[in-house]
Each structure stands twice: as C-alpha cells, then as structure tokens.
Wavefront OBJ file of the C-alpha trace (Angstrom):
o trace
v 10.070 -59.425 38.205
v 12.696 -61.792 36.950
v 15.630 -60.588 34.847
v 14.542 -62.647 31.901
v 10.989 -60.909 31.936
v 12.641 -57.497 32.143
v 14.957 -58.255 29.262
v 11.965 -59.628 27.291
v 9.782 -56.509 27.510
v 12.607 -54.076 26.971
v 13.926 -56.069 23.878
v 10.470 -55.977 22.446
v 10.029 -52.374 23.138
v 13.315 -51.802 21.424
v 12.253 -53.735 18.440
v 9.022 -51.636 18.140
v 11.108 -48.373 18.514
v 13.452 -49.524 15.729
v 10.361 -49.987 13.525
v 9.225 -46.340 14.452
v 12.715 -44.935 13.645
v 12.798 -46.789 10.159
v 9.440 -45.479 9.321
v 7.696 -48.877 9.253
v 5.412 -47.632 11.972
v 4.293 -44.005 11.280
v 2.804 -41.400 13.393
v -0.816 -42.061 14.127
v -0.556 -45.796 13.331
v -2.463 -48.057 15.823
v -0.566 -50.871 17.692
v -2.470 -54.174 17.956
v -4.395 -54.920 21.015
v -2.123 -56.111 23.797
v -3.636 -59.623 23.740
v -2.905 -59.959 20.015
v 0.598 -58.532 20.373
v 1.252 -61.161 23.166
v 0.052 -64.123 20.965
v 2.134 -62.823 18.078
v 5.382 -62.755 20.241
v 4.404 -65.720 22.373
v 4.667 -63.834 25.726
v 2.305 -63.432 28.599
v -0.354 -60.545 28.523
v 1.362 -58.998 31.469
v 4.615 -58.621 29.530
v 2.814 -57.228 26.485
v 1.300 -54.583 28.789
v 4.804 -53.718 30.115
v 6.030 -53.293 26.446
v 3.202 -50.838 25.758
v 3.934 -49.158 29.011
v 7.600 -48.678 28.129
v 6.768 -47.343 24.842
v 4.524 -44.802 26.455
v 7.175 -44.114 28.956
v 9.704 -43.309 26.356
v 7.361 -40.904 24.647
v 7.011 -43.127 21.538
v 3.302 -44.090 21.838
v 0.274 -42.656 23.484
v -2.680 -44.666 25.036
v -6.383 -43.530 24.608
v -9.102 -45.004 26.646
v -11.317 -47.236 24.816
v -9.385 -46.720 21.593
v -6.074 -48.410 21.899
v -2.243 -47.391 21.735
v -0.975 -45.168 18.842
v 2.355 -44.121 17.550
v 3.092 -40.511 18.618
v 3.745 -37.802 16.083
v 7.023 -36.811 17.668
v 8.894 -37.158 20.809
v 7.331 -35.298 23.763
v 8.319 -31.516 23.716
v 11.090 -30.665 26.162
v 9.183 -27.536 27.318
v 6.446 -27.994 29.745
v 2.792 -28.184 28.842
v 1.371 -24.839 27.721
v 4.862 -23.364 27.398
v 4.992 -20.407 24.949
v 5.397 -21.936 21.472
v 8.842 -20.996 20.016
v 7.995 -21.287 16.289
v 4.368 -21.053 15.865
v 2.909 -17.975 13.974
v -0.493 -18.330 15.713
v -0.629 -19.146 19.427
v -3.792 -21.105 20.235
v -2.175 -22.582 23.464
v -1.948 -19.609 25.759
v -4.928 -17.538 26.835
v -4.135 -13.774 27.178
v -6.380 -11.105 25.756
v -5.028 -7.798 24.813
v -7.873 -5.611 23.552
v -6.573 -2.719 21.482
v -7.663 -0.097 24.107
v -5.845 -2.004 26.972
v -2.453 -0.364 26.839
v -3.812 3.257 26.933
v -6.182 2.408 29.777
v -3.440 0.926 31.801
v -0.979 3.652 31.135
v -3.366 6.372 32.435
v -3.429 4.839 35.849
v 0.282 4.321 36.095
v 1.137 7.921 35.368
v 0.848 8.961 38.959
v 3.325 6.242 40.024
v 6.125 7.803 38.194
v 6.651 10.516 40.730
v 9.822 9.798 42.841
v 7.930 9.963 46.183
v 5.177 7.658 45.045
v 7.566 5.236 43.427
v 9.750 5.016 46.571
v 6.790 3.711 48.483
v 5.798 1.340 45.735
v 9.240 -0.313 45.841
v 9.168 -0.965 49.557
v 8.733 -4.636 50.777
v 5.304 -6.036 51.687
v 3.885 -9.149 53.216
v 1.320 -11.634 52.218
v -1.582 -9.522 53.640
v -0.807 -6.758 51.147
v -2.306 -3.346 51.840
v -5.774 -2.560 53.275
v -6.502 -0.631 50.225
v -5.753 -3.580 48.034
v -7.783 -6.040 50.086
v -10.821 -3.808 50.025
v -10.568 -3.225 46.308
v -10.045 -6.920 45.665
v -12.895 -8.094 47.725
v -15.201 -5.726 46.014
v -14.028 -7.041 42.488
v -14.412 -10.732 43.624
v -17.828 -10.260 45.165
v -20.610 -11.894 43.412
v -24.383 -12.271 44.096
v -24.620 -14.603 47.052
v -20.924 -14.213 48.165
v -18.931 -11.159 49.456
v -15.389 -12.082 50.750
v -14.117 -10.560 54.006
v -11.091 -8.455 53.033
v -9.426 -9.563 56.114
v -9.382 -13.101 54.772
v -7.504 -12.181 51.582
v -3.881 -12.983 51.001
v -1.950 -11.757 48.032
v 0.283 -13.725 45.736
v 2.387 -12.775 42.704
v -0.092 -14.492 40.404
v -2.892 -17.048 40.267
v -0.423 -19.977 39.966
v 1.438 -18.954 43.026
v -1.874 -18.532 44.962
v -2.811 -22.153 44.043
v 0.784 -23.445 45.020
v 0.449 -21.652 48.319
v -3.087 -23.037 48.925
v -2.051 -26.570 48.229
v 1.240 -26.294 50.155
v -0.826 -25.072 53.162
v -3.337 -28.006 52.826
v -1.408 -31.123 51.700
v 2.115 -32.168 53.131
v 4.330 -33.899 50.639
v 3.253 -37.454 49.829
v -0.600 -36.698 50.537
v -3.408 -37.029 47.926
v -5.291 -34.265 46.336
v -8.285 -34.830 44.046
v -8.534 -33.023 40.674
v -11.139 -33.163 37.917
v -10.049 -35.929 35.395
v -9.279 -33.133 33.080
v -7.525 -30.405 34.855
v -5.469 -27.237 34.450
v -1.973 -28.643 33.271
v 0.160 -26.413 35.434
v -1.431 -27.896 38.538
v 0.264 -31.172 37.704
v 3.644 -29.393 37.743
v 2.879 -27.612 40.986
v 1.897 -30.889 42.633
v 5.027 -32.682 41.452
v 7.246 -29.861 42.969
v 5.259 -30.077 46.211
v 5.492 -33.820 46.338
v 1.592 -34.141 46.169
v -0.074 -37.008 44.502
v -2.936 -36.095 42.287
v -6.049 -38.204 42.128
v -8.273 -37.788 38.942
v -11.981 -37.505 39.847
v -14.767 -38.524 37.345
v -16.936 -35.784 35.791
v -20.143 -35.547 34.021
v -21.754 -32.587 32.174
v -22.174 -30.644 35.307
v -18.645 -30.950 36.451
v -16.882 -33.303 39.103
v -19.172 -35.837 40.543
v -19.706 -35.702 44.435
v -19.639 -39.437 44.544
v -16.117 -39.425 42.963
v -14.865 -37.324 45.744
v -16.395 -39.540 48.434
v -15.110 -42.771 46.903
v -11.644 -41.479 46.101
v -10.096 -42.721 49.351
v -8.351 -40.398 51.777
v -7.941 -36.848 50.285
v -6.300 -33.908 51.975
v -8.048 -31.519 49.469
v -9.544 -31.153 46.096
v -8.709 -28.595 43.307
v -11.702 -27.641 41.280
v -12.617 -25.103 38.445
v -16.450 -24.804 38.907
v -16.942 -21.878 36.503
v -15.825 -22.061 32.793
v -13.839 -25.203 33.497
v -10.500 -25.311 31.507
v -10.605 -26.973 29.076
v -14.286 -28.157 28.807
v -15.981 -24.813 29.488
v -18.450 -26.411 31.883
v -20.081 -24.264 34.662
v -21.157 -26.246 37.611
v -24.789 -25.520 38.464
v -25.818 -24.447 41.941
v -27.316 -27.822 42.921
v -24.003 -29.716 42.151
v -21.979 -26.989 44.103
v -24.343 -27.611 47.072
v -23.613 -31.419 46.742
v -19.936 -30.800 46.625
v -20.121 -28.535 49.607
v -21.934 -31.501 51.617
v -19.239 -33.818 50.512
v -16.502 -31.443 51.726
v -18.148 -31.062 55.034
v -18.898 -34.692 55.605
v -15.284 -35.694 54.683
v -13.753 -32.679 56.641
v -11.548 -31.603 53.608
v -10.923 -28.331 51.711
v -11.440 -27.340 48.171
v -9.129 -24.938 46.311
v -11.668 -23.204 43.908
v -9.941 -21.839 40.904
v -12.000 -18.737 39.731
v -9.668 -17.324 37.131
v -12.359 -17.170 34.425
v -15.414 -16.280 36.469
v -15.319 -12.693 35.272
v -16.343 -13.786 31.902
v -19.781 -15.027 33.322
v -21.106 -12.123 35.340
v -24.320 -14.024 35.418
v -22.751 -17.064 36.826
v -23.819 -18.852 40.113
v -22.256 -18.121 43.414
v -18.955 -19.700 44.139
v -18.489 -22.937 45.844
v -17.165 -20.905 48.750
v -20.734 -19.578 49.321
v -22.052 -23.143 49.946
v -19.048 -24.195 52.245
v -17.368 -21.039 53.506
v -15.336 -23.030 56.041
v -14.076 -25.503 53.557
v -13.147 -23.553 50.453
v -10.090 -21.409 49.482
v -10.887 -19.214 46.401
v -7.903 -18.404 44.128
v -8.175 -15.762 41.435
v -5.883 -13.083 39.868
v -5.605 -10.138 37.450
v -3.663 -12.280 34.833
v -6.809 -12.725 32.594
v -8.739 -9.620 33.687
v -5.748 -7.397 33.043
v -2.312 -8.874 31.874
v -0.047 -11.571 32.861
v 3.089 -9.378 32.773
v 1.985 -7.105 35.711
v -0.498 -9.107 37.913
v -1.554 -10.056 41.443
v -2.927 -13.286 42.653
v -5.548 -13.556 45.451
v -6.449 -16.389 47.992
v -9.600 -15.890 49.970
v -9.150 -18.263 52.836
v -11.299 -19.558 55.889
v -10.109 -17.737 58.860
v -8.757 -20.794 60.565
v -6.023 -21.474 57.729
v -5.268 -17.929 56.656
v -2.136 -17.947 58.478
v -0.983 -21.342 57.028
v -1.633 -19.900 53.626
v 0.394 -16.729 54.403
v 3.260 -18.863 55.701
v 3.330 -20.847 52.463
v 3.290 -17.638 50.403
v 6.397 -16.379 52.413
v 8.425 -19.550 52.512
v 7.572 -20.297 48.792
v 8.676 -16.655 47.751
v 5.196 -16.230 46.268
v 4.245 -13.048 47.862
v 3.123 -10.236 45.547
v 5.647 -7.368 44.656
v 4.426 -4.084 46.135
v 4.769 -2.263 42.882
v 2.288 -4.763 41.296
v -0.018 -4.284 44.266
v 0.090 -0.526 44.019
v -0.458 -0.489 40.285
v -3.342 -3.060 40.550
v -5.003 -1.072 43.423
v -5.178 1.984 41.059
v -6.664 -0.139 38.219
v -9.254 -1.485 40.656
v -10.232 1.758 42.219
v -10.424 3.946 39.082
v -12.484 1.610 37.059
v -9.848 0.398 34.549
v -10.347 -3.241 35.571
v -14.218 -2.866 35.360
v -13.678 -1.518 31.789
v -11.279 -4.233 30.730
v -13.614 -6.965 31.948
v -16.275 -5.820 29.910
v -14.130 -5.375 26.787
v -12.889 -8.915 27.331
v -16.370 -10.332 27.724
v -17.507 -8.884 24.403
v -14.291 -10.131 22.807
v -14.916 -13.697 24.071
v -18.368 -13.743 22.603
v -17.003 -12.644 19.265
v -14.306 -15.317 19.154
v -16.632 -17.966 20.191
v -18.980 -16.852 17.312
v -15.896 -17.597 14.978
v -15.606 -21.171 16.374
v -19.311 -21.854 15.797
v -18.855 -20.537 12.272
v -15.682 -22.390 11.215
v -16.015 -25.617 13.186
v -19.671 -26.164 12.971
v -19.412 -29.564 11.406
v -17.067 -30.957 14.229
v -17.605 -31.915 17.831
v -16.753 -28.862 19.717
v -17.617 -28.205 23.463
v -17.596 -24.535 24.550
v -19.392 -22.013 26.538
v -20.328 -19.071 24.267
v -18.635 -16.630 26.801
v -15.291 -18.629 27.316
v -11.880 -18.049 25.965
v -11.299 -21.699 25.008
v -12.998 -24.670 23.550
v -12.578 -28.375 23.558
v -12.508 -30.118 20.138
v -13.102 -33.892 20.040
v -11.266 -34.785 16.839
v -12.875 -36.774 14.026
v -11.615 -40.230 12.897
v -9.065 -41.079 11.842
v -7.225 -38.345 13.393
v -5.227 -38.691 16.761
v -4.478 -35.757 18.908
v -0.618 -36.045 18.649
v -0.697 -36.157 14.860
v -3.096 -33.326 14.636
v -1.064 -31.141 16.972
v 2.043 -31.909 14.802
v 0.180 -31.154 11.530
v -1.178 -28.025 12.902
v 2.348 -26.974 14.050
v 3.714 -27.403 10.572
v 1.077 -24.889 9.431
v 2.360 -22.407 12.022
v -0.570 -22.954 14.616
v 0.052 -24.066 18.112
v -2.777 -26.053 19.868
v -2.844 -28.234 23.011
v -3.299 -31.882 22.916
v -5.809 -33.481 25.348
v -2.999 -35.392 27.110
v -1.725 -32.233 28.669
v -4.970 -32.023 30.900
v -4.859 -35.636 32.190
v -3.239 -36.881 35.326
v -2.714 -40.310 33.774
v -1.226 -39.894 30.266
v -2.316 -43.389 29.132
v -5.896 -42.094 29.557
v -5.522 -39.101 27.147
v -8.655 -38.115 25.211
v -8.521 -37.878 21.490
v -9.066 -34.098 21.599
v -7.412 -30.648 21.549
v -7.925 -27.425 23.328
v -7.981 -24.230 21.405
v -7.179 -21.086 23.476
v -8.870 -18.185 21.436
v -7.887 -14.942 23.125
v -4.199 -14.305 22.036
v -4.112 -13.716 18.250
v -5.825 -10.794 16.548
v -9.442 -11.758 15.776
v -8.820 -11.915 11.914
v -5.793 -14.127 12.457
v -7.877 -16.343 14.639
v -10.613 -16.642 12.026
v -7.739 -17.615 9.292
v -6.284 -20.167 11.686
v -9.703 -21.694 12.473
v -10.355 -22.103 8.601
v -6.974 -23.726 8.327
v -7.682 -26.183 11.134
v -11.098 -27.100 9.959
v -9.569 -27.923 6.348
v -6.860 -29.974 8.151
v -9.388 -32.019 10.271
v -11.442 -32.637 7.177
v -8.530 -34.102 5.348
v -6.908 -37.510 5.957
v -3.729 -37.624 8.116
v -1.685 -39.009 5.194
v -2.761 -36.083 2.928
v -1.671 -33.727 5.776
v 1.861 -35.194 5.669
v 2.221 -33.719 2.076
v 3.852 -30.296 2.095
l 1 2 3 4 5 6 7 8 9 10 11 12 13 14 15 16 17 18 19 20 21 22 23 24 25 26 27 28 29 30 31 32 33 34 35 36 37 38 39 40 41 42 43 44 45 46 47 48 49 50 51 52 53 54 55 56 57 58 59 60 61 62 63 64 65 66 67 68 69 70 71 72 73 74 75 76 77 78 79 80 81 82 83 84 85 86 87 88 89 90 91 92 93 94 95 96 97 98 99 100 101 102 103 104 105 106 107 108 109 110 111 112 113 114 115 116 117 118 119 120 121 122 123 124 125 126 127 128 129 130 131 132 133 134 135 136 137 138 139 140 141 142 143 144 145 146 147 148 149 150 151 152 153 154 155 156 157 158 159 160 161 162 163 164 165 166 167 168 169 170 171 172 173 174 175 176 177 178 179 180 181 182 183 184 185 186 187 188 189 190 191 192 193 194 195 196 197 198 199 200 201 202 203 204 205 206 207 208 209 210 211 212 213 214 215 216 217 218 219 220 221 222 223 224 225 226 227 228 229 230 231 232 233 234 235 236 237 238 239 240 241 242 243 244 245 246 247 248 249 250 251 252 253 254 255 256 257 258 259 260 261 262 263 264 265 266 267 268 269 270 271 272 273 274 275 276 277 278 279 280 281 282 283 284 285 286 287 288 289 290 291 292 293 294 295 296 297 298 299 300 301 302 303 304 305 306 307 308 309 310 311 312 313 314 315 316 317 318 319 320 321 322 323 324 325 326 327 328 329 330 331 332 333 334 335 336 337 338 339 340 341 342 343 344 345 346 347 348 349 350 351 352 353 354 355 356 357 358 359 360 361 362 363 364 365 366 367 368 369 370 371 372 373 374 375 376 377 378 379 380 381 382 383 384 385 386 387 388 389 390 391 392 393 394 395 396 397 398 399 400 401 402 403 404 405 406 407 408 409 410 411 412 413 414 415 416 417 418 419 420 421 422 423 424 425 426 427 428 429 430 431 432 433 434 435 436 437 438 439 440 441 442 443 444 445 446 447 448
C-alpha cells in the first residue's frame, strides 16, 4: 500500500471521528454504504473499506452483517467481555445462581473440615489427577444416559475455564487453528489469544454447528463446541447432529472440546458428544454453575491417549485445582448437596424463563425454557451498542452480541440476558424496564 493511500484512509477516518466527537454523527447513526462513501469522497472502494475498517478498529463504529456500519454508543469498555459490571445495579451479564437455601446447605458440609487434623490434609498440595474419591464422585455426577465417564480419565482444574484452557493447550500449538461456533463463549476468545491459537468461526443452524462447516473449514487442530444449552442461543444439539459431528471428527482425525457447563439444567438431554466419539472428545465441566464460582472445581474427561498431555498443560499453566476446594467439593458431591442444589437451580431457571416469556413476549427472543440465559434479537431501529448503553444508564448490565463473535465486524444486532444472578423480583422489574426501553425510540431513550 502506498503512503498516499495510507494517508488518505487515515485522514478520512480522522474526519469521521471528528464528526462523532462534535455530535454531528450520533450513536446508532448508520454510515452510508461503502460504495456511496467512495463516490462522495472520490476514492477507490478499497480505500473506503479501509476507512470503515479503521473506524471499527478504533472502536468508533461497529459492522453488522447485512445491515451496514453504525456509530458505536461509546468507546469499547476497558474491561474484558463479561467482566463484572462496576456500576450496574442489576447484573444481567454474569450467570451465577445463589438460591436462598444454598449457603446453609454448603455450610453443613464444611463443618467437618474445620477440625485441625482434617484441615491440615486439605491444605496439602495435589496433582492434576486429584483424589480417587473426587474422581469417583465427579464421574457419577457427570454420568448421563448413554455415557458414564471412566474415573481414571478425569483431570481436575481450578474451574471450567482452566479446564478449557488446558484442553486447548494440549491439542493446539500456538499458531494453529481451532474451530468454534460462529457465536461462542466470549472467554474462549481470550483463552485462545493468550495461547496464540487462531479461532475459526463455524456456521450454525437451528440444531447447532453444521458438520459441513467443520469439514470445509480447512485444516483444524480441534473444535470447541457447546452442544447442550448453547451460550448464548440456548440451542441443544439433537442426537442425529451429534452423530454427524462425531463422524466428521473421526474422518478428519481431530478432537472436540465439549463444554458441558449447563448440561445439569437439562436432566432429560441427549447423551454428550463424547458418547458418539469417545476417542475424539474431551468433556469439560465444573461446579461453578451447579454450586458457586467462588469455591469450585473444573473437570476434563479425556480420551486415554491424551490424558497425560492435558495433565501436563494443567500443571504448566498453574491450573490444577487446590486441594481444599477438591475436599470441599467431594463432600458436597457425596452427601447429596450438589444434587439438591441442581434441583433448586433447575426450578429457578424455569421460573426465570417464565418471566422472560411474560415481559418480552412481543419481541424476538430465543431461549430454552430451562436455560439461565436468553438471546434477544433487537427490534428496529435499535442497535446493540446503543441499547446496551441505554440499559446501563438505567442501571442494567446486558451483553452485546459482538461479545460472542470471533469477527467483530459480523456482530449480530442482539443482546444476551443472563437471568440467574439478581433476585427474581429484581429480574422481573429489570425485564419490564428493558421491554419499555426496546419499545421506545433510541432518541427518546437519550432523554433522562
């Protein structure tokens, strides 16, 4: 690229930025199509594309597939996607359910750990294999019709994210490509960036990721998938699709990292992908959603041939579970506490989804009636960025669709609502507020 062309597109990007700063271009305004912009400024179409790309890179605009390029509501947050909101009164970003009965249930199991002799053992170091008692208890918890993991194939991490990181580190060297659903768990993007892994978005339909998308993606080392209660869409992949994905994994000779973090909310769900391709799937899960994120353990159920590689990644990454958490979790698993909490949270999820259907009935919302989140495709003329900003001014934190995309320029005009954190009465009031907001015009929403 010549110096003149570089100066042209940057100078034009500066001019648009100045219009945004002066208020001539307002949040939510649609920029003209690139061809029209090029004619107006007497530049090549490729230069116009670079101008728009530069505005997106600076965080001043956001591209939406099939819709155009729009001025952002504000500069991108300095905190990572899904970071805990600092000022919001109602958190609809993070999913962590705390039923009123939970603290007392957990405390009963921990009483016995406070004896000095027991505590001394619980503070000792421990490797990635954990304890045999924990492996047996975790294998029983993870078992589902059609699939029972071998306790000897379990490795323990500090949480689910660390289990994902260890699995990806074991499978994909830096610079290699890993396929993910075109809308994926946001923190996987951060994990991949730190590991030097390139993520490849894979097309989806109403059943989940398409097998042909995996086959046609080019060389992949692995794929990361959420087959049950997908985050953010709430989709559960049917058995036939799981079988087709398993065939693709075998034919290509690659592994899948199957994230099962929400499977406990669907006790009637299909067998995991691992049941269809046991030699090609690592199942990752944790107690973060079943119990609590503050004292949790992550699990990686691996094919025997790569178990040592995952264990090595856990050790080298500093991701092994602390023994105190393992001992506490073993008690919760064996005395029925986790089983009781799972049932409480299933009922809670159903009640919260009922509120979504009540308050957002007139809108395009995708959700499983048993999930702790929903995907809201916003009505015209709202844009995700401006809606998130307007909700934040009302003390409600929601997550824009861009947080779930690998390619920011392909961000859908949607938001995800995480439903489990606020008290249910607070959630109902927040949904009522958001419904009224979505029913108003963005200009009206600016009036305080």
